[in-house]
N, CA, C, O and the ligand as a Tripos MOL2 file, in Angstrom:
@<TRIPOS>MOLECULE
protein
  233   231    59     0     0
PROTEIN
NO_CHARGES

@<TRIPOS>ATOM
      1 N         -11.0480   -4.5500    4.4870 N.3       1 MET1
      2 CA        -11.4180   -3.6180    3.6930 C.3       1 MET1
      3 C         -11.0500   -3.9150    2.0820 C.2       1 MET1
      4 O          -9.9110   -4.1170    1.6600 O.2       1 MET1
      5 N         -12.2350   -3.8950    1.3060 N.am      2 GLU2
      6 CA        -12.0390   -4.3470    0.0330 C.3       2 GLU2
      7 C         -12.5370   -3.2280   -0.7890 C.2       2 GLU2
      8 O         -13.4160   -2.4690   -0.3810 O.2       2 GLU2
      9 N         -11.9300   -3.1140   -2.0430 N.am      3 SER3
     10 CA        -12.4490   -2.0370   -3.1490 C.3       3 SER3
     11 C         -11.9360   -2.5660   -4.5020 C.2       3 SER3
     12 O         -10.9260   -3.2520   -4.6570 O.2       3 SER3
     13 N         -12.7680   -2.1510   -5.4400 N.am      4 VAL4
     14 CA        -12.4390   -2.4630   -6.8450 C.3       4 VAL4
     15 C         -11.3960   -1.4380   -7.4780 C.2       4 VAL4
     16 O         -11.6710   -0.2470   -7.6230 O.2       4 VAL4
     17 N         -10.2940   -1.9480   -7.8080 N.am      5 GLU5
     18 CA         -9.4020   -1.0410   -8.5810 C.3       5 GLU5
     19 C          -8.6220   -1.7540   -9.5640 C.2       5 GLU5
     20 O          -8.5780   -2.9830   -9.6270 O.2       5 GLU5
     21 N          -7.9990   -0.9530  -10.3400 N.am      6 ALA6
     22 CA         -7.2510   -1.4450  -11.4140 C.3       6 ALA6
     23 C          -6.0690   -2.2520  -11.2360 C.2       6 ALA6
     24 O          -5.1730   -1.7500  -10.5580 O.2       6 ALA6
     25 N          -5.8750   -3.5370  -11.7670 N.am      7 CYS7
     26 CA         -4.6370   -4.1830  -11.4790 C.3       7 CYS7
     27 C          -3.9580   -4.3330  -12.7380 C.2       7 CYS7
     28 O          -4.4360   -4.6580  -13.8250 O.2       7 CYS7
     29 N          -2.6090   -4.0100  -12.3910 N.am      8 GLU8
     30 CA         -1.6190   -3.8690  -13.6400 C.3       8 GLU8
     31 C          -1.3630   -5.3680  -14.3280 C.2       8 GLU8
     32 O          -1.1240   -5.5520  -15.5210 O.2       8 GLU8
     33 N          -1.4550   -6.2900  -13.4070 N.am      9 GLN9
     34 CA         -1.3750   -7.6630  -13.9860 C.3       9 GLN9
     35 C          -2.5740   -8.1880  -14.6160 C.2       9 GLN9
     36 O          -2.4810   -8.8390  -15.6560 O.2       9 GLN9
     37 N          -3.6490   -7.9630  -14.0840 N.am     10 CYS10
     38 CA         -4.8100   -8.4350  -14.7800 C.3      10 CYS10
     39 C          -5.3190   -7.5250  -15.8920 C.2      10 CYS10
     40 O          -6.1770   -7.8580  -16.7090 O.2      10 CYS10
     41 N          -4.6860   -6.3030  -15.8410 N.am     11 LEU11
     42 CA         -5.0620   -5.3820  -16.8960 C.3      11 LEU11
     43 C          -6.6300   -5.0460  -17.1410 C.2      11 LEU11
     44 O          -7.2080   -4.9240  -18.2210 O.2      11 LEU11
     45 N          -7.1350   -4.9360  -15.8670 N.am     12 ARG12
     46 CA         -8.5660   -4.7880  -15.6640 C.3      12 ARG12
     47 C          -8.9820   -4.2860  -14.1640 C.2      12 ARG12
     48 O          -8.0800   -4.1690  -13.3350 O.2      12 ARG12
     49 N         -10.1340   -4.0320  -13.8550 N.am     13 GLU13
     50 CA        -10.4540   -3.7410  -12.6210 C.3      13 GLU13
     51 C         -10.7720   -4.8310  -11.8740 C.2      13 GLU13
     52 O         -11.7170   -5.4950  -12.3020 O.2      13 GLU13
     53 N         -10.2580   -5.1890  -10.9030 N.am     14 THR14
     54 CA        -10.4990   -6.3720   -9.9980 C.3      14 THR14
     55 C         -10.6580   -6.1630   -8.5170 C.2      14 THR14
     56 O         -10.1470   -5.1690   -7.9990 O.2      14 THR14
     57 N         -11.3160   -7.0110   -7.8210 N.am     15 PRO15
     58 CA        -11.5070   -6.8890   -6.1870 C.3      15 PRO15
     59 C         -10.0540   -6.8820   -5.6040 C.2      15 PRO15
     60 O          -9.2120   -7.7140   -5.9410 O.2      15 PRO15
     61 N          -9.8350   -5.9090   -4.7320 N.am     16 HIS16
     62 CA         -8.5380   -5.9150   -3.9110 C.3      16 HIS16
     63 C          -8.5810   -5.7870   -2.3360 C.2      16 HIS16
     64 O          -9.2240   -4.8820   -1.8040 O.2      16 HIS16
     65 N          -7.9740   -6.5900   -1.7160 N.am     17 GLN17
     66 CA         -7.9420   -6.4730   -0.3480 C.3      17 GLN17
     67 C          -7.0830   -5.2800   -0.1190 C.2      17 GLN17
     68 O          -5.9840   -5.2150   -0.6680 O.2      17 GLN17
     69 N          -7.5700   -4.2130    0.7560 N.am     18 VAL18
     70 CA         -6.8130   -2.9270    1.0650 C.3      18 VAL18
     71 C          -6.4110   -2.9230    2.5700 C.2      18 VAL18
     72 O          -7.2040   -3.1130    3.4920 O.2      18 VAL18
     73 N          -5.2160   -2.7070    2.6870 N.am     19 SER19
     74 CA         -4.6850   -2.2710    4.1840 C.3      19 SER19
     75 C          -3.8610   -1.1250    4.4970 C.2      19 SER19
     76 O          -3.1680   -0.7130    3.5660 O.2      19 SER19
     77 N          -3.7990   -0.6250    5.4130 N.am     20 ILE20
     78 CA         -2.6360    0.2800    5.7610 C.3      20 ILE20
     79 C          -1.6860   -0.3010    6.6350 C.2      20 ILE20
     80 O          -1.9820   -0.9150    7.6600 O.2      20 ILE20
     81 N          -0.3590   -0.0670    6.1460 N.am     21 GLU21
     82 CA          0.8330   -0.5170    7.0650 C.3      21 GLU21
     83 C           1.6920    0.5070    7.2590 C.2      21 GLU21
     84 O           1.8160    1.4110    6.4330 O.2      21 GLU21
     85 N           2.4610    0.4380    8.5430 N.am     22 LEU22
     86 CA          3.1900    1.6690    8.7830 C.3      22 LEU22
     87 C           4.6520    0.9300    8.4060 C.2      22 LEU22
     88 O           4.9500   -0.1100    8.9950 O.2      22 LEU22
     89 N           5.3550    1.3830    7.6210 N.am     23 HIS23
     90 CA          6.8330    0.8410    7.4160 C.3      23 HIS23
     91 C           7.7820    1.8220    8.2510 C.2      23 HIS23
     92 O           7.5240    3.0210    8.3560 O.2      23 HIS23
     93 N           8.7560    1.2970    8.7610 N.am     24 THR24
     94 CA          9.7510    2.2300    9.2950 C.3      24 THR24
     95 C          10.7640    2.4410    8.3760 C.2      24 THR24
     96 O          11.2630    1.4890    7.7760 O.2      24 THR24
     97 N          11.1590    3.6990    8.1820 N.am     25 GLU25
     98 CA         12.2400    4.1440    7.2120 C.3      25 GLU25
     99 C          13.5480    4.0260    7.8880 C.2      25 GLU25
    100 O          13.6110    3.5770    9.0320 O.2      25 GLU25
    101 N          14.7290    4.4570    7.1520 N.am     26 SER26
    102 CA         15.8720    4.1040    7.7170 C.3      26 SER26
    103 C          16.1200    4.6410    9.2480 C.2      26 SER26
    104 O          15.7570    5.7790    9.5480 O.2      26 SER26
    105 N          16.6620    3.9020   10.0650 N.am     27 PRO27
    106 CA         16.8180    4.3740   11.4550 C.3      27 PRO27
    107 C          17.8840    5.2790   11.5280 C.2      27 PRO27
    108 O          18.1050    5.7490   12.6450 O.2      27 PRO27
    109 N          18.8160    5.7430   10.3090 N.am     28 LYS28
    110 CA         19.6600    6.6110   10.2560 C.3      28 LYS28
    111 C          19.0080    8.0640   10.2210 C.2      28 LYS28
    112 O          19.7180    9.0400   10.4610 O.2      28 LYS28
    113 N          17.6630    8.2060    9.9240 N.am     29 ASN29
    114 CA         17.0540    9.3220    9.9050 C.3      29 ASN29
    115 C          16.4840    9.6880   11.1510 C.2      29 ASN29
    116 O          15.5010    9.0960   11.5960 O.2      29 ASN29
    117 N          17.0500   10.6440   11.7530 N.am     30 THR30
    118 CA         16.5790   11.0960   13.1250 C.3      30 THR30
    119 C          15.3040   11.8970   13.3380 C.2      30 THR30
    120 O          14.6550   12.1020   14.3640 O.2      30 THR30
    121 N          15.1170   12.3170   12.0030 N.am     31 ASN31
    122 CA         13.7910   13.1780   12.2890 C.3      31 ASN31
    123 C          12.5800   12.1220   12.4300 C.2      31 ASN31
    124 O          12.3290   11.2950   11.5540 O.2      31 ASN31
    125 N          11.8950   12.2410   13.5730 N.am     32 SER32
    126 CA         10.9730   11.2590   14.2040 C.3      32 SER32
    127 C           9.5020   11.4570   13.2070 C.2      32 SER32
    128 O           8.6020   10.6410   13.0110 O.2      32 SER32
    129 N           9.6400   12.6470   12.7650 N.am     33 GLU33
    130 CA          8.4940   12.9650   11.6760 C.3      33 GLU33
    131 C           8.2310   12.1030   10.7380 C.2      33 GLU33
    132 O           7.0950   11.8170   10.3600 O.2      33 GLU33
    133 N           9.5520   11.5140   10.1930 N.am     34 PHE34
    134 CA          9.4420   10.7530    8.9890 C.3      34 PHE34
    135 C           9.8750    9.3420    9.2800 C.2      34 PHE34
    136 O          10.3280    8.6200    8.3920 O.2      34 PHE34
    137 N           9.7130    8.8950   10.7130 N.am     35 SER35
    138 CA         10.3400    7.6420   10.9290 C.3      35 SER35
    139 C           9.4490    6.4620   10.5360 C.2      35 SER35
    140 O           9.8550    5.3290   10.2760 O.2      35 SER35
    141 N           8.0990    6.9100   10.5250 N.am     36 HIS36
    142 CA          7.2190    5.9240   10.1610 C.3      36 HIS36
    143 C           6.1160    6.3610    9.1630 C.2      36 HIS36
    144 O           5.3490    7.2680    9.4840 O.2      36 HIS36
    145 N           6.0280    5.8180    8.1100 N.am     37 GLU37
    146 CA          5.3590    6.2230    6.7850 C.3      37 GLU37
    147 C           4.2450    5.1420    6.5790 C.2      37 GLU37
    148 O           4.5010    3.9410    6.4850 O.2      37 GLU37
    149 N           3.0240    5.6600    6.5200 N.am     38 PRO38
    150 CA          1.8720    4.9100    6.2500 C.3      38 PRO38
    151 C           2.1180    4.3610    4.8670 C.2      38 PRO38
    152 O           2.5580    5.1450    4.0260 O.2      38 PRO38
    153 N           1.9110    3.2350    4.5650 N.am     39 TYR39
    154 CA          1.6420    2.7040    3.2570 C.3      39 TYR39
    155 C           0.2040    2.2170    3.0090 C.2      39 TYR39
    156 O          -0.3830    1.7000    3.9590 O.2      39 TYR39
    157 N          -0.4060    2.3300    1.8480 N.am     40 ARG40
    158 CA         -1.5110    1.7120    1.4810 C.3      40 ARG40
    159 C          -1.2180    0.4530    0.6780 C.2      40 ARG40
    160 O          -0.6740    0.5860   -0.4190 O.2      40 ARG40
    161 N          -1.4960   -0.6200    1.0790 N.am     41 VAL41
    162 CA         -1.3220   -1.8660    0.6850 C.3      41 VAL41
    163 C          -2.5330   -2.6610    0.1530 C.2      41 VAL41
    164 O          -3.4510   -3.0230    0.8890 O.2      41 VAL41
    165 N          -2.4780   -2.9050   -1.1510 N.am     42 THR42
    166 CA         -3.5630   -3.4830   -2.0540 C.3      42 THR42
    167 C          -2.9760   -4.8750   -2.4420 C.2      42 THR42
    168 O          -1.8080   -5.0210   -2.8030 O.2      42 THR42
    169 N          -3.8470   -5.8430   -2.3420 N.am     43 THR43
    170 CA         -3.6720   -7.1870   -2.7520 C.3      43 THR43
    171 C          -4.8550   -7.6610   -3.7890 C.2      43 THR43
    172 O          -5.9820   -7.9180   -3.3640 O.2      43 THR43
    173 N          -4.5100   -7.7580   -5.2080 N.am     44 CYS44
    174 CA         -5.2730   -8.3630   -6.0890 C.3      44 CYS44
    175 C          -5.9870   -9.7430   -5.3440 C.2      44 CYS44
    176 O          -5.3030  -10.5600   -4.7280 O.2      44 CYS44
    177 N          -7.2330   -9.8440   -5.4790 N.am     45 LEU45
    178 CA         -7.9040  -10.9020   -5.0570 C.3      45 LEU45
    179 C          -7.9640  -12.0220   -6.2680 C.2      45 LEU45
    180 O          -8.3570  -13.1670   -6.0430 O.2      45 LEU45
    181 N          -7.5250  -11.5690   -7.6130 N.am     46 GLU46
    182 CA         -7.6270  -12.4810   -8.7110 C.3      46 GLU46
    183 C          -6.2620  -13.1020   -8.8270 C.2      46 GLU46
    184 O          -6.1900  -14.3310   -8.8240 O.2      46 GLU46
    185 N          -4.9440  -12.2220   -8.9500 N.am     47 CYS47
    186 CA         -3.9840  -12.8770   -9.3960 C.3      47 CYS47
    187 C          -2.9380  -12.6810   -8.0720 C.2      47 CYS47
    188 O          -1.8780  -13.3010   -8.1550 O.2      47 CYS47
    189 N          -3.1410  -11.9440   -6.9810 N.am     48 GLY48
    190 CA         -2.3970  -11.7980   -5.7640 C.3      48 GLY48
    191 C          -1.2530  -10.7730   -5.7750 C.2      48 GLY48
    192 O          -0.4220  -10.5180   -4.9040 O.2      48 GLY48
    193 N          -1.4290  -10.2770   -6.9430 N.am     49 GLU49
    194 CA         -0.3370   -8.9830   -6.9330 C.3      49 GLU49
    195 C          -0.4950   -8.0640   -5.9670 C.2      49 GLU49
    196 O          -1.5840   -7.5080   -5.8270 O.2      49 GLU49
    197 N           0.6570   -7.7570   -5.1040 N.am     50 THR50
    198 CA          0.5830   -6.6710   -4.2440 C.3      50 THR50
    199 C           1.2680   -5.4810   -4.3710 C.2      50 THR50
    200 O           2.4850   -5.4600   -4.5540 O.2      50 THR50
    201 N           0.5180   -4.3870   -4.2800 N.am     51 THR51
    202 CA          1.0790   -3.0230   -4.6540 C.3      51 THR51
    203 C           0.8800   -2.2290   -3.3160 C.2      51 THR51
    204 O          -0.1520   -2.2640   -2.6460 O.2      51 THR51
    205 N           2.2320   -1.3640   -2.9580 N.am     52 SER52
    206 CA          1.9910   -0.4390   -1.9220 C.3      52 SER52
    207 C           2.3050    0.9180   -2.2110 C.2      52 SER52
    208 O           3.3590    1.1380   -2.8080 O.2      52 SER52
    209 N           1.5720    1.8570   -1.8910 N.am     53 GLN53
    210 CA          1.9040    3.1610   -2.0290 C.3      53 GLN53
    211 C           1.8840    3.9090   -0.8680 C.2      53 GLN53
    212 O           1.1010    3.6160    0.0350 O.2      53 GLN53
    213 N           2.6420    4.8330   -0.7810 N.am     54 ARG54
    214 CA          2.9200    5.8750    0.3640 C.3      54 ARG54
    215 C           1.6860    6.7610    0.4590 C.2      54 ARG54
    216 O           1.2840    7.4330   -0.4910 O.2      54 ARG54
    217 N           1.0000    6.7210    1.8810 N.am     55 VAL55
    218 CA          0.1490    7.7020    2.0080 C.3      55 VAL55
    219 C           0.4200    8.9810    2.5950 C.2      55 VAL55
    220 O           0.8710    8.9960    3.7400 O.2      55 VAL55
    221 N           0.2040   10.1110    1.9570 N.am     56 ASN56
    222 CA          0.5960   11.3830    2.2590 C.3      56 ASN56
    223 C          -0.2770   12.1440    3.1780 C.2      56 ASN56
    224 O           0.1870   13.0490    3.8700 O.2      56 ASN56
    225 N          -1.4810   11.8210    3.2080 N.am     57 ASN57
    226 CA         -2.5210   12.4050    3.9640 C.3      57 ASN57
    227 C          -3.1180   11.7030    5.1510 C.2      57 ASN57
    228 O          -4.1200   12.1500    5.7090 O.2      57 ASN57
    229 N          -2.5380   10.6610    5.5220 N.am     58 ALA58
    230 CA         -2.9320    9.9840    6.8370 C.3      58 ALA58
    231 C          -2.3590   10.2760    8.0010 C.2      58 ALA58
    232 O          -2.7170    9.6990    9.0280 O.2      58 ALA58
    233 ZN         -4.6600   -8.8530  -10.5650 Zn       59 ZN59
@<TRIPOS>BOND
     1     1     2 1
     2     2     3 1
     3     3     4 2
     4     3     5 am
     5     5     6 1
     6     6     7 1
     7     7     8 2
     8     7     9 am
     9     9    10 1
    10    10    11 1
    11    11    12 2
    12    11    13 am
    13    13    14 1
    14    14    15 1
    15    15    16 2
    16    15    17 am
    17    17    18 1
    18    18    19 1
    19    19    20 2
    20    19    21 am
    21    21    22 1
    22    22    23 1
    23    23    24 2
    24    23    25 am
    25    25    26 1
    26    26    27 1
    27    27    28 2
    28    27    29 am
    29    29    30 1
    30    30    31 1
    31    31    32 2
    32    31    33 am
    33    33    34 1
    34    34    35 1
    35    35    36 2
    36    35    37 am
    37    37    38 1
    38    38    39 1
    39    39    40 2
    40    39    41 am
    41    41    42 1
    42    42    43 1
    43    43    44 2
    44    43    45 am
    45    45    46 1
    46    46    47 1
    47    47    48 2
    48    47    49 am
    49    49    50 1
    50    50    51 1
    51    51    52 2
    52    51    53 am
    53    53    54 1
    54    54    55 1
    55    55    56 2
    56    55    57 am
    57    57    58 1
    58    58    59 1
    59    59    60 2
    60    59    61 am
    61    61    62 1
    62    62    63 1
    63    63    64 2
    64    63    65 am
    65    65    66 1
    66    66    67 1
    67    67    68 2
    68    67    69 am
    69    69    70 1
    70    70    71 1
    71    71    72 2
    72    71    73 am
    73    73    74 1
    74    74    75 1
    75    75    76 2
    76    75    77 am
    77    77    78 1
    78    78    79 1
    79    79    80 2
    80    79    81 am
    81    81    82 1
    82    82    83 1
    83    83    84 2
    84    83    85 am
    85    85    86 1
    86    86    87 1
    87    87    88 2
    88    87    89 am
    89    89    90 1
    90    90    91 1
    91    91    92 2
    92    91    93 am
    93    93    94 1
    94    94    95 1
    95    95    96 2
    96    95    97 am
    97    97    98 1
    98    98    99 1
    99    99   100 2
   100    99   101 am
   101   101   102 1
   102   102   103 1
   103   103   104 2
   104   103   105 am
   105   105   106 1
   106   106   107 1
   107   107   108 2
   108   107   109 am
   109   109   110 1
   110   110   111 1
   111   111   112 2
   112   111   113 am
   113   113   114 1
   114   114   115 1
   115   115   116 2
   116   115   117 am
   117   117   118 1
   118   118   119 1
   119   119   120 2
   120   119   121 am
   121   121   122 1
   122   122   123 1
   123   123   124 2
   124   123   125 am
   125   125   126 1
   126   126   127 1
   127   127   128 2
   128   127   129 am
   129   129   130 1
   130   130   131 1
   131   131   132 2
   132   131   133 am
   133   133   134 1
   134   134   135 1
   135   135   136 2
   136   135   137 am
   137   137   138 1
   138   138   139 1
   139   139   140 2
   140   139   141 am
   141   141   142 1
   142   142   143 1
   143   143   144 2
   144   143   145 am
   145   145   146 1
   146   146   147 1
   147   147   148 2
   148   147   149 am
   149   149   150 1
   150   150   151 1
   151   151   152 2
   152   151   153 am
   153   153   154 1
   154   154   155 1
   155   155   156 2
   156   155   157 am
   157   157   158 1
   158   158   159 1
   159   159   160 2
   160   159   161 am
   161   161   162 1
   162   162   163 1
   163   163   164 2
   164   163   165 am
   165   165   166 1
   166   166   167 1
   167   167   168 2
   168   167   169 am
   169   169   170 1
   170   170   171 1
   171   171   172 2
   172   171   173 am
   173   173   174 1
   174   174   175 1
   175   175   176 2
   176   175   177 am
   177   177   178 1
   178   178   179 1
   179   179   180 2
   180   179   181 am
   181   181   182 1
   182   182   183 1
   183   183   184 2
   184   183   185 am
   185   185   186 1
   186   186   187 1
   187   187   188 2
   188   187   189 am
   189   189   190 1
   190   190   191 1
   191   191   192 2
   192   191   193 am
   193   193   194 1
   194   194   195 1
   195   195   196 2
   196   195   197 am
   197   197   198 1
   198   198   199 1
   199   199   200 2
   200   199   201 am
   201   201   202 1
   202   202   203 1
   203   203   204 2
   204   203   205 am
   205   205   206 1
   206   206   207 1
   207   207   208 2
   208   207   209 am
   209   209   210 1
   210   210   211 1
   211   211   212 2
   212   211   213 am
   213   213   214 1
   214   214   215 1
   215   215   216 2
   216   215   217 am
   217   217   218 1
   218   218   219 1
   219   219   220 2
   220   219   221 am
   221   221   222 1
   222   222   223 1
   223   223   224 2
   224   223   225 am
   225   225   226 1
   226   226   227 1
   227   227   228 2
   228   227   229 am
   229   229   230 1
   230   230   231 1
   231   231   232 2
@<TRIPOS>SUBSTRUCTURE
     1 MET1         2 RESIDUE 1 A MET
     2 GLU2         6 RESIDUE 1 A GLU
     3 SER3        10 RESIDUE 1 A SER
     4 VAL4        14 RESIDUE 1 A VAL
     5 GLU5        18 RESIDUE 1 A GLU
     6 ALA6        22 RESIDUE 1 A ALA
     7 CYS7        26 RESIDUE 1 A CYS
     8 GLU8        30 RESIDUE 1 A GLU
     9 GLN9        34 RESIDUE 1 A GLN
    10 CYS10       38 RESIDUE 1 A CYS
    11 LEU11       42 RESIDUE 1 A LEU
    12 ARG12       46 RESIDUE 1 A ARG
    13 GLU13       50 RESIDUE 1 A GLU
    14 THR14       54 RESIDUE 1 A THR
    15 PRO15       58 RESIDUE 1 A PRO
    16 HIS16       62 RESIDUE 1 A HIS
    17 GLN17       66 RESIDUE 1 A GLN
    18 VAL18       70 RESIDUE 1 A VAL
    19 SER19       74 RESIDUE 1 A SER
    20 ILE20       78 RESIDUE 1 A ILE
    21 GLU21       82 RESIDUE 1 A GLU
    22 LEU22       86 RESIDUE 1 A LEU
    23 HIS23       90 RESIDUE 1 A HIS
    24 THR24       94 RESIDUE 1 A THR
    25 GLU25       98 RESIDUE 1 A GLU
    26 SER26      102 RESIDUE 1 A SER
    27 PRO27      106 RESIDUE 1 A PRO
    28 LYS28      110 RESIDUE 1 A LYS
    29 ASN29      114 RESIDUE 1 A ASN
    30 THR30      118 RESIDUE 1 A THR
    31 ASN31      122 RESIDUE 1 A ASN
    32 SER32      126 RESIDUE 1 A SER
    33 GLU33      130 RESIDUE 1 A GLU
    34 PHE34      134 RESIDUE 1 A PHE
    35 SER35      138 RESIDUE 1 A SER
    36 HIS36      142 RESIDUE 1 A HIS
    37 GLU37      146 RESIDUE 1 A GLU
    38 PRO38      150 RESIDUE 1 A PRO
    39 TYR39      154 RESIDUE 1 A TYR
    40 ARG40      158 RESIDUE 1 A ARG
    41 VAL41      162 RESIDUE 1 A VAL
    42 THR42      166 RESIDUE 1 A THR
    43 THR43      170 RESIDUE 1 A THR
    44 CYS44      174 RESIDUE 1 A CYS
    45 LEU45      178 RESIDUE 1 A LEU
    46 GLU46      182 RESIDUE 1 A GLU
    47 CYS47      186 RESIDUE 1 A CYS
    48 GLY48      190 RESIDUE 1 A GLY
    49 GLU49      194 RESIDUE 1 A GLU
    50 THR50      198 RESIDUE 1 A THR
    51 THR51      202 RESIDUE 1 A THR
    52 SER52      206 RESIDUE 1 A SER
    53 GLN53      210 RESIDUE 1 A GLN
    54 ARG54      214 RESIDUE 1 A ARG
    55 VAL55      218 RESIDUE 1 A VAL
    56 ASN56      222 RESIDUE 1 A ASN
    57 ASN57      226 RESIDUE 1 A ASN
    58 ALA58      230 RESIDUE 1 A ALA
    59 ZN59       233 GROUP 0 **** ****
């Protein structure tokens, strides 16, 4: 999936590759509800800068 978003490195809107990744949080956290957090990972196709943000509503 691709979308045009602002890039902090390019300082303008550029095409980004967008994917969703599940990151495992600390294993010490026994609350399984929070054991896997979805992150929205975007990679700038111009400069290669990768940004990940936690997704709250997925
Ligand atoms: Zn960029």
